[in-house]
SEZA-546681 format. One record per residue: x, y negated, z negated of N, C-alpha, C, O in turn; residue in three letters. Coordinates in pm, 1 decimal, decimal comma, always signed. Each point is the difference from the previous one (the first is absolute). Layout:
X  Y  Z  X  Y  Z  X  Y  Z  X  Y  Z  ala .
...
//
This chain:
+147,0  +2352,3  -1713,4  +121,0  -32,8  +75,1  +36,2  +121,1  +85,3  +3,0  +113,3  -48,1  met .
+24,2  -139,6  +174,3  +30,0  +106,6  +95,3  +132,0  -32,7  +70,3  +24,9  -115,3  +35,1  glu .
+60,3  +217,7  -14,6  +122,3  -22,2  +77,4  -34,7  +17,5  +147,8  -49,0  +105,2  +41,1  his .
+74,8  -209,6  +38,3  -39,3  +0,2  +141,1  +121,9  -28,2  +87,2  +82,8  -85,5  -31,6  val .
-73,8  +158,9  +141,4  +107,6  -18,1  +97,3  -56,4  -72,5  +122,3  -106,6  +35,4  +50,2  ile .
+178,0  -135,5  -3,6  -38,4  -78,1  +118,4  +16,1  +89,2  +123,4  +109,2  +50,3  +26,7  his .
-216,2  -31,1  +47,1  +6,0  +89,8  +116,0  -28,6  -69,4  +132,5  -18,1  +66,3  +102,1  glu .
+14,0  -199,5  -102,8  -25,7  -74,1  +123,8  +134,2  -46,5  +56,2  +75,2  -70,8  -66,9  ile .
-46,3  +111,1  +190,0  +127,4  -38,2  +62,6  +1,4  -149,8  +30,0  -104,6  -58,4  +28,4  ala .
+221,6  -3,7  -34,4  +7,6  -142,3  +34,6  -33,4  -20,7  +147,6  +19,7  +88,9  +82,8  pro .
-70,5  -207,5  -51,9  -26,3  -37,2  +139,0  +102,1  -105,8  +39,0  +5,2  -107,0  -60,5  val .
+75,6  +136,5  +161,1  +97,8  -94,6  +51,5  +63,6  +59,1  +125,3  -11,3  +119,5  +27,3  tyr .
+78,0  -205,8  +47,5  +87,8  +45,8  +107,7  +114,4  -100,8  +11,8  +9,6  -92,7  -80,5  asn .
+75,7  +110,2  +178,7  +117,6  -86,5  +10,9  -37,6  -144,5  +31,3  +83,3  -89,2  -15,5  glu .
-206,3  +64,0  +59,1  -44,9  -136,2  +30,6  -67,7  -69,2  -118,3  -39,9  -115,8  +11,7  glu .
+26,3  +184,1  -124,5  -61,5  -60,6  -118,6  +87,9  -114,8  -49,0  +122,1  +13,5  -7,5  ser .
-184,2  -126,0  -25,6  +73,3  -119,1  -42,7  -25,4  -36,0  -145,6  +84,6  -62,9  -63,5  arg .
-199,5  +101,8  +9,6  -30,3  -23,8  -141,3  -41,3  +132,2  -63,6  -54,5  +88,7  +65,7  val .
+81,7  -78,3  -194,2  -39,0  +117,2  -77,5  -93,6  -46,1  -110,1  +36,3  -84,1  -82,3  leu .
-157,1  +139,6  +80,8  -96,4  -29,2  -105,9  -3,5  +120,9  -93,2  -27,3  +112,4  +42,1  val .
+55,3  -138,1  -168,2  +3,2  +106,6  -99,1  -113,8  -14,3  -99,7  -19,0  -105,8  -60,0  leu .
-55,9  +213,0  +43,3  -96,3  +8,0  -108,7  +68,5  +67,0  -117,2  +118,4  +32,9  +6,5  gly .
-193,0  -12,7  -113,4  +56,7  +69,5  -115,7  -13,0  +150,6  +20,1  +100,3  +70,8  +10,1  ser .
-224,8  -22,0  -4,4  -29,6  +142,8  +13,2  -140,3  +11,5  +57,3  -85,6  -82,1  -32,8  phe .
+58,8  +182,3  +118,1  -133,4  +8,7  +61,4  -111,5  +19,0  -103,2  +14,7  +74,6  -96,7  pro .
-125,0  -143,2  +119,5  -118,2  +17,2  -84,0  -58,2  +140,4  +21,4  +40,5  +71,4  +91,7  ser .
-133,7  -33,8  -175,5  -68,6  +128,7  +15,6  -61,3  +8,3  +140,0  +13,6  +101,7  +68,1  val .
-81,5  -209,5  -25,2  -63,7  -0,4  +133,3  +103,8  +13,7  +111,0  -23,7  +70,9  +97,8  lys .
+138,1  -137,5  -111,4  +105,3  +12,1  +100,9  +56,4  +141,7  +2,2  +27,5  +54,5  +106,8  ser .
-10,2  +5,0  -224,7  +49,4  +137,9  -6,3  -100,2  +95,1  +65,0  +38,8  +93,9  +69,7  arg .
-167,8  -118,7  -92,7  -104,1  +84,3  +61,4  -1,3  -16,1  +152,0  -12,7  +98,6  +72,6  glu .
+25,9  -221,8  -24,2  -4,8  -25,3  +144,9  +135,0  +28,5  +66,2  +9,0  +6,3  +122,6  ser .
+96,7  +10,9  -204,4  +134,2  +32,3  +46,2  +61,8  -111,8  +85,1  +78,4  +24,9  +91,6  arg .
-117,3  -150,9  -125,9  +61,5  -114,8  +66,6  -7,8  -122,5  -90,3  -78,3  -4,1  -95,0  phe .
+160,2  -95,0  +126,0  +13,0  -119,3  -81,6  -126,6  -85,1  -2,0  -67,9  -15,1  +101,6  phe .
+38,0  -39,3  -217,3  -109,9  -94,0  -18,9  -132,5  +58,3  +48,6  -71,4  -59,8  +80,5  tyr .
+41,4  +179,3  -132,8  -119,4  +72,8  +41,6  -126,5  -37,4  -74,3  -108,9  +40,5  +40,5  gly .
+120,3  -117,0  -148,7  -120,4  -40,7  -73,1  -76,0  -101,2  +85,1  +58,3  -97,9  +46,4  his .
-188,3  +120,7  -25,3  -76,1  -89,6  +88,9  -2,6  -145,5  -47,4  -21,0  -90,6  +80,7  pro .
+42,0  +67,4  -210,4  -1,2  -137,2  -51,2  +138,8  -65,7  +2,0  +12,2  -119,4  -27,4  gln .
+91,7  +196,6  +59,4  +132,8  -60,4  +9,4  +3,0  -88,3  +124,9  -47,7  +39,9  +106,3  asn .
+103,3  -158,3  -119,9  -6,9  -98,6  +108,9  +123,4  -2,2  +89,1  +12,2  -87,3  +86,0  arg .
+80,1  +182,6  -105,1  +123,7  +3,5  +78,5  -27,5  -4,5  +149,7  +54,9  -85,2  +69,8  phe .
-138,1  +174,4  -19,6  -25,5  +8,5  +144,6  -77,1  -121,1  +50,4  +23,5  -46,5  +111,5  trp .
-116,0  -5,0  -193,4  -76,9  -118,4  +39,4  +90,4  -122,2  +12,0  -12,6  -78,7  +93,8  lys .
+104,2  +63,4  -190,1  +91,6  -115,1  +0,8  +92,1  +6,2  +122,0  +11,6  -97,6  +74,1  val .
+53,6  +211,8  -53,2  +94,4  +10,0  +111,8  -68,6  -10,5  +135,6  +54,1  -61,9  +91,6  leu .
-172,1  +121,3  -77,2  -68,4  -9,7  +129,5  -44,7  -144,1  +26,2  +1,8  -45,3  +114,5  ser .
-42,0  -26,9  -219,5  -36,3  -141,2  +17,2  +122,6  -80,7  +42,9  -9,5  -84,2  +89,3  ala .
+123,7  +109,1  -151,7  +122,1  -73,5  +34,2  +50,6  +33,8  +139,8  +55,5  -85,7  +68,7  leu .
-74,8  +210,7  -26,6  +44,2  +41,9  +133,5  -103,6  -34,0  +106,1  +24,3  +16,4  +119,6  ala .
-139,9  -63,8  -164,3  -111,2  -29,3  +91,3  -35,3  +123,7  +82,6  -16,9  -6,5  +121,7  asn .
+6,4  +119,1  -192,0  -33,3  +127,9  +62,8  -119,2  +61,2  -71,7  -26,2  -32,7  -115,7  glu .
-46,5  +121,5  +183,5  -110,0  +69,8  -67,2  +52,4  +84,3  -117,2  +114,1  +46,4  +1,5  pro .
-198,4  -27,8  -101,6  +35,1  +79,4  -116,8  +26,0  +145,2  +41,7  -88,7  +64,3  +56,2  leu .
+208,7  -11,7  -82,6  +25,8  +140,0  +33,7  -73,6  +91,0  -98,9  +3,2  -24,0  -120,7  pro .
-68,1  +126,5  +171,1  -81,2  +85,0  -87,1  +59,8  +138,3  -22,4  +4,1  +47,5  -113,5  leu .
+41,9  +17,3  +218,7  +55,5  +134,8  -15,7  +147,4  -9,3  -41,7  +63,9  -104,0  +15,9  ser .
-12,5  +212,5  -68,3  +141,6  +4,3  -36,4  +87,2  -25,9  +122,7  +99,6  -71,9  -8,4  ile .
-136,6  +129,6  +120,5  +76,3  -20,4  +123,8  +0,1  -147,8  +39,8  +103,3  -53,8  +39,7  glu .
-219,6  -11,8  -50,3  -9,5  -142,9  +32,7  +82,5  -84,2  -97,1  +64,9  -96,5  +40,4  asp .
-67,4  +133,4  -168,6  +77,2  -73,9  -100,7  +149,8  +15,5  +25,3  +74,7  -97,7  -5,7  lys .
-31,5  +219,1  +33,2  +142,5  +24,4  +27,6  +42,5  -79,0  +124,4  +104,5  -65,0  -1,1  arg .
-183,8  +70,1  +107,1  +31,0  -72,4  +123,6  +2,7  -151,6  -25,1  +85,7  -70,2  +53,6  ala .
-179,1  +20,3  -134,7  -5,1  -142,5  -34,8  +131,2  -42,3  -66,5  +59,9  -100,8  +37,6  phe .
-16,2  +178,8  -136,8  +123,3  -33,8  -72,5  +119,9  -2,0  +94,0  +78,1  -95,2  -0,9  leu .
-63,4  +198,5  +81,1  +116,1  +8,4  +89,4  -2,6  -109,3  +105,9  +103,4  -59,1  +31,4  leu .
-222,9  +31,9  +24,2  -14,3  -104,6  +102,4  +37,5  -137,5  -56,5  +51,4  -85,7  +71,8  arg .
-77,7  +66,4  -200,6  +27,4  -128,5  -63,9  +132,4  -0,3  -77,1  +27,7  -92,9  -75,9  asn .
+53,6  +196,7  +95,4  +135,4  +8,6  -57,4  +0,5  +1,7  -153,7  +91,2  -53,3  -63,3  his .
-194,4  +115,2  +4,9  -13,1  +6,8  -145,7  +24,7  +143,5  -46,7  -64,5  +94,0  +46,4  ile .
+158,4  -79,6  -138,6  +23,5  +128,2  -65,8  -76,5  -0,7  -132,1  -9,0  -103,5  -66,1  ala .
-45,9  +218,5  +27,6  -73,9  +9,7  -126,1  +42,5  +126,1  -73,8  +10,8  +107,9  +58,3  val .
+13,2  -124,4  -188,3  +25,8  +113,0  -88,5  -28,2  -45,5  -141,7  -50,1  -110,4  -21,5  trp .
+81,5  +193,7  -73,7  -18,3  -32,7  -140,9  +131,9  +16,3  -72,3  +85,6  +77,4  +42,8  asp .
-68,6  -149,8  -152,1  +121,8  +6,9  -79,2  +12,6  +136,9  -67,2  +109,2  +56,7  -5,5  val .
-219,4  -4,2  -44,9  +2,9  +120,6  -83,1  -16,4  +127,4  +82,1  -89,3  +10,4  +84,1  ile .
+177,9  +87,0  -110,3  -8,5  +133,0  +63,1  -84,4  +94,8  -84,9  -72,3  +84,2  +53,4  ala .
+81,4  -97,8  -184,8  -83,6  +79,1  -90,6  -6,1  -71,4  -134,5  +89,6  -76,2  -36,4  ser .
-198,3  +103,1  -36,6  -17,3  -62,6  -130,3  -112,8  +68,5  -75,5  -72,7  +82,7  +55,0  cys .
+59,8  -118,5  -181,5  -117,4  +36,3  -77,9  -94,0  -119,0  +11,2  +40,9  -114,5  -18,8  asp .
-167,4  +142,4  +49,8  -96,7  -108,7  +20,9  -139,8  +46,7  -38,4  -34,0  +117,3  +14,8  ile .
-46,0  -210,8  -64,1  -141,6  +25,4  -26,3  -79,0  -59,2  +115,5  -6,1  -122,0  +15,2  glu .
-54,4  +207,4  +66,2  -79,2  -46,3  +114,1  +82,3  -85,0  +95,0  +98,4  +46,7  +57,3  gly .
-139,8  -173,3  -40,8  +69,9  -93,6  +88,4  +62,0  -115,3  -77,9  +43,2  -98,7  +59,4  ser .
-38,5  +110,3  -190,6  +39,7  -111,1  -86,3  +150,8  -24,3  -0,9  +75,8  +78,4  -57,2  ser .
-32,8  -187,7  +121,2  +142,1  -37,4  +0,3  +53,2  -17,0  -142,0  +116,0  +31,1  -27,3  asp .
-200,7  -80,4  -63,1  +46,1  -25,6  -136,6  +29,4  +128,8  -76,6  +67,8  -3,9  -102,7  ser .
-117,7  +118,1  +150,9  +22,6  +127,6  -68,4  +126,0  +72,6  +48,7  +37,7  +102,6  -56,6  ser .
+27,2  -154,5  +160,3  +112,5  +70,4  +63,0  +116,8  +18,2  -97,4  +45,4  -94,2  -65,1  ile .
+1,7  +220,4  +57,7  +115,5  +34,3  -83,6  +83,7  +105,0  +73,0  -44,4  +58,0  +99,0  lys .
+166,8  -34,1  -149,2  +89,2  +103,8  +55,1  +16,4  -13,6  +150,8  -28,4  +92,5  +76,2  asn .
+74,2  -208,7  -35,7  +11,9  -35,8  +141,4  +124,5  +62,3  +64,5  +109,8  -4,3  -55,5  val .
-130,5  +61,9  +173,8  +110,3  +33,3  +90,8  -27,5  -80,6  +125,9  -113,5  -3,8  +47,6  lys .
+217,3  -61,3  +7,5  -22,9  -90,5  +112,8  +32,4  +64,3  +134,4  +79,4  +93,6  +9,1  val .
-143,4  -146,9  +94,9  +27,9  +42,4  +137,1  +134,2  -56,7  +46,0  +47,9  -100,1  -53,2  asn .
+11,6  +165,0  +152,2  +127,3  -45,4  +57,1  -27,3  -105,8  +106,6  -8,9  +30,4  +119,0  asp .
-4,2  -154,5  -163,8  -29,3  -113,2  +88,4  +113,3  -20,7  +101,3  -23,9  -47,8  +110,9  ile .
+146,6  +83,8  -149,0  +116,7  -21,4  +86,7  -15,7  +68,9  +135,9  +52,8  -46,9  +100,8  cys .
-125,5  +157,9  -99,4  -22,6  +72,1  +126,2  -63,7  -91,6  +105,0  +42,3  -1,9  +115,5  lys .
-143,5  -73,1  -156,6  -66,8  -92,6  +92,8  +94,0  -114,4  +37,4  +7,1  -39,3  +116,4  ile .
+64,7  -13,8  -214,8  +89,3  -113,1  +25,3  +113,2  +37,2  +95,4  +49,3  -85,5  +73,6  leu .
-8,1  +211,1  -74,0  +106,0  +45,8  +91,1  -51,1  +20,5  +142,2  +74,7  -18,1  +96,1  glu .
-201,9  +55,9  -82,5  -53,5  +37,0  +131,4  -77,8  -111,7  +69,2  -24,8  +7,7  +120,4  glu .
-13,8  -110,7  -194,5  -77,7  -110,0  +58,0  +68,3  -133,1  -30,1  +79,0  -10,6  -93,8  ala .
-110,3  -90,2  +174,2  +57,0  -134,0  -18,0  -91,4  -80,9  -92,9  -64,7  -96,0  +41,9  asp .
+61,5  +137,6  -169,4  -87,8  -65,0  -97,5  +60,0  -134,9  -39,5  +110,8  -8,1  -53,2  ile .
-187,3  -96,7  +80,9  +45,7  -136,0  -30,8  -45,1  -46,0  -136,9  +64,5  -84,1  -62,5  arg .
-177,2  +140,2  +15,2  -52,5  -41,0  -131,0  -80,3  +114,9  -59,6  -68,9  +73,6  +70,8  gln .
+79,4  -60,3  -200,8  -79,6  +97,7  -75,2  -105,1  -77,5  -78,3  +31,1  -97,7  -68,1  ile .
-155,9  +142,4  +78,6  -111,2  -59,6  -73,5  -60,3  +105,7  -91,1  -11,0  +117,0  +36,8  tyr .
-27,5  -159,9  -155,6  -64,1  +90,8  -94,5  -146,4  -40,6  -15,4  -32,0  -116,5  -23,4  cys .
-55,0  +215,1  +37,0  -143,5  -21,7  -12,8  -36,5  +5,3  -148,4  -38,6  +104,7  -52,0  asn .
+51,6  -218,6  -14,7  -36,5  -9,8  -140,6  +118,4  +3,5  -94,1  +112,1  +33,5  +38,3  gly .
-140,2  -69,3  -163,7  +103,9  -13,5  -101,9  +62,7  +133,8  -37,9  +121,1  +6,8  -21,3  ala .
-200,2  +98,9  +12,5  +55,2  +128,4  -43,7  +104,9  +49,9  +99,4  +108,5  +41,3  -41,1  lys .
-138,6  -44,4  +169,7  +98,3  +46,3  +98,7  +122,9  -90,5  -1,8  +112,2  +48,2  +15,0  ser .
-132,3  -179,5  -33,2  +111,9  -93,8  -4,7  +91,5  +29,7  -119,2  +122,0  +6,8  +14,6  phe .
-182,0  +10,5  -131,7  +79,3  +27,1  -120,1  +73,3  +132,9  +10,5  +115,7  +10,1  -40,7  asn .
-181,4  +91,8  +94,7  +64,0  +130,5  +19,0  +113,4  -10,1  +102,0  +106,8  +58,0  -19,5  leu .
-130,1  -132,0  +128,2  +103,7  -16,9  +101,7  +122,5  -69,3  -61,5  +113,1  +45,4  +17,9  tyr .
-136,6  -156,3  -90,9  +111,1  -74,7  -61,2  +79,0  +88,3  -96,5  +122,9  -6,8  -4,2  lys .
-192,3  +88,2  -72,0  +65,4  +83,0  -101,6  +77,7  +116,6  +60,8  +114,7  +24,8  -37,0  lys .
-177,9  +46,7  +130,8  +56,7  +125,7  +48,5  +67,8  -7,9  +137,2  +99,6  +68,4  +23,6  tyr .
-152,4  -150,2  +66,0  +46,0  +3,0  +139,5  +98,3  -110,6  +35,2  +99,6  +24,9  +67,9  cys .
-126,5  -146,5  -113,3  +85,7  -113,1  +37,6  +147,1  +22,9  -36,3  +87,8  -36,9  +78,0  glu .
-58,2  +97,3  -195,1  +141,6  +26,1  -29,1  +66,0  +93,4  +102,3  +121,4  -5,8  +19,7  pro .
-199,3  +90,1  +43,9  +52,5  +94,2  +99,3  +3,7  -63,1  +139,4  +99,5  +12,2  +71,5  ile .
-208,8  -79,9  -33,3  -8,8  -55,6  +135,5  +77,5  -131,0  +14,0  +49,2  -32,3  +108,0  thr .
-38,8  -41,9  -216,7  +62,7  -131,6  +6,0  -86,6  -103,5  +69,1  +45,7  -111,0  +27,1  gly .
-171,2  +146,2  +1,8  -91,7  -92,4  +68,0  -109,0  -44,1  -96,7  -60,9  +81,7  -69,1  lys .
+37,8  -211,8  +65,5  -107,8  -50,9  -84,7  -133,5  +21,2  +71,3  -5,7  +21,1  +121,2  ser .
-100,0  -27,5  -199,5  -135,3  +16,4  +55,1  -83,4  -121,9  -36,6  +32,5  -73,3  -93,4  ala .
-139,7  +52,9  +167,7  -94,3  -108,2  -25,2  -127,1  +62,3  -56,8  -54,8  +94,5  +56,7  val .
+8,6  -148,7  -169,6  -123,6  +49,9  -61,6  -120,1  -69,9  +62,0  -8,3  -122,8  +0,6  lys .
-84,6  +202,2  +51,6  -125,1  -53,1  +54,8  -114,8  +40,8  -91,9  +9,7  +100,7  -70,2  leu .
-118,8  -178,5  +70,2  -114,6  +39,8  -82,1  -55,9  +133,3  +49,5  -8,7  +24,7  +120,2  pro .
-28,3  +59,1  -214,3  -49,9  +133,2  +33,3  -130,0  -6,5  +79,2  -87,1  -82,6  -27,3  ser .
+75,9  +170,9  +125,7  -123,6  +10,7  +78,4  -98,8  +94,8  -67,1  -108,9  +22,9  +52,6  thr .
+145,4  +31,9  -167,3  -84,8  +93,4  -73,7  -131,3  -64,9  -42,4  -3,5  -119,6  -29,0  ser .
-104,2  +197,4  +25,2  -125,4  -55,5  -51,4  +11,8  -40,7  -148,2  -80,4  -79,6  -48,6  pro .
+179,2  +133,5  -22,4  +20,2  -37,7  -140,7  +48,9  -144,2  -13,0  -10,6  -58,7  -107,7  ala .
+63,9  +0,9  +215,2  +47,1  -139,1  -1,9  -114,2  -92,7  +40,6  -3,8  -50,9  +112,0  asn .
-88,0  +30,3  -204,2  -116,9  -83,8  +28,4  +36,2  -148,2  +8,8  -76,5  -79,4  +54,8  ala .
+192,2  +42,3  -108,2  +40,4  -141,4  +0,7  +31,4  -50,5  +140,4  -6,2  -120,4  +24,8  ala .
+39,6  +210,3  +67,0  +34,9  -41,7  +136,2  -110,6  +37,6  +97,7  -22,1  +117,7  +28,6  ser .
-47,2  -219,5  +22,1  -98,8  +21,8  +104,1  +68,9  +16,0  +135,1  +121,8  -14,8  +10,0  gly .
-198,7  +44,6  +92,9  +55,2  +22,9  +133,7  +79,9  -120,0  +51,3  +107,9  +17,7  +56,7  met .
-159,2  -138,8  -75,7  +71,0  -119,0  +49,4  +137,2  -12,9  -64,9  +98,6  -30,5  +67,1  asp .
-92,9  +53,6  -197,2  +127,1  -9,6  -73,3  +96,2  +109,7  +46,5  +119,2  -25,0  +17,7  lys .
-171,2  +146,0  +1,8  +84,8  +110,5  +46,7  +55,1  -27,7  +139,4  +118,8  +20,0  +25,5  leu .
-204,6  -65,7  +63,8  +43,2  -28,4  +138,0  +108,1  -108,1  +0,1  +98,7  +10,9  +72,7  ile .
-117,2  -114,5  -153,7  +100,6  -107,1  -7,2  +133,1  +53,6  -53,1  +105,9  -33,9  +52,8  ala .
-111,0  +116,6  -156,1  +122,8  +52,9  -60,6  +69,5  +101,3  +90,3  +122,9  +4,7  +5,6  ala .
-201,0  +75,8  +64,7  +56,4  +107,9  +82,2  +41,5  -46,5  +139,7  +56,0  +78,8  +76,2  trp .
-81,9  -203,4  -41,5  +34,1  -51,6  +133,5  +148,2  +21,3  +32,8  +35,6  +26,2  +114,9  lys .
+49,7  -37,6  -215,9  +144,5  +15,6  +20,6  +35,9  +137,5  +56,6  +98,3  +12,7  +73,0  cys .
-175,5  +88,8  -105,2  +28,6  +135,7  +50,6  -3,5  +0,3  +151,9  +89,1  +54,9  +64,8  val .
-192,0  -116,3  -8,4  -14,6  +1,2  +145,5  +102,1  -91,7  +67,9  +44,5  +30,0  +110,8  met .
-6,7  -140,3  -174,5  +95,9  -88,5  +64,4  +139,5  +62,0  +5,1  +78,0  -32,2  +89,7  thr .
-45,2  +120,0  -183,7  +128,9  +70,5  +2,0  +5,7  +104,4  +110,4  +108,4  +40,4  +42,1  glu .
-224,7  +3,4  +5,0  -5,7  +113,5  +92,9  +26,9  -37,6  +145,5  +32,8  +86,0  +81,8  cys .
-46,6  -213,1  -50,4  +12,7  -39,4  +141,6  +144,5  -23,5  +41,6  +26,3  -33,5  +115,5  val .
//
């Protein structure tokens, strides 16, 4: 078990319309210093398919993709004890200040990427923000139950909120 501090800044601007929250960056994301950095994570594939845009590859392309499509991205957890990338091992949670994004952007809906981020948001953030969130199936490679077609169908709502 290792105590880890979240060091990836949130991506958003005043034109962001939806906020997608993960739980905490995976080891690969922490190494790449950007969200959803594991090559098997389907986050970027799902959103690029829904936006009908080429898959963004560089961090700069990913950041530009999110802003162009009015999507804010961050994680619920600011620091925690965790084993590798295992959401089930997370303990001693400190949460990020989600209100900062809600004050600066016109967020119409908050979406959680998977059950862990949803449960953490409901427990720690919703009482502060007063905004409910929608739980989406995780794009993590650990979520083998959801294939690409199922993910694209479930995540379609993210893109429709952005227009």
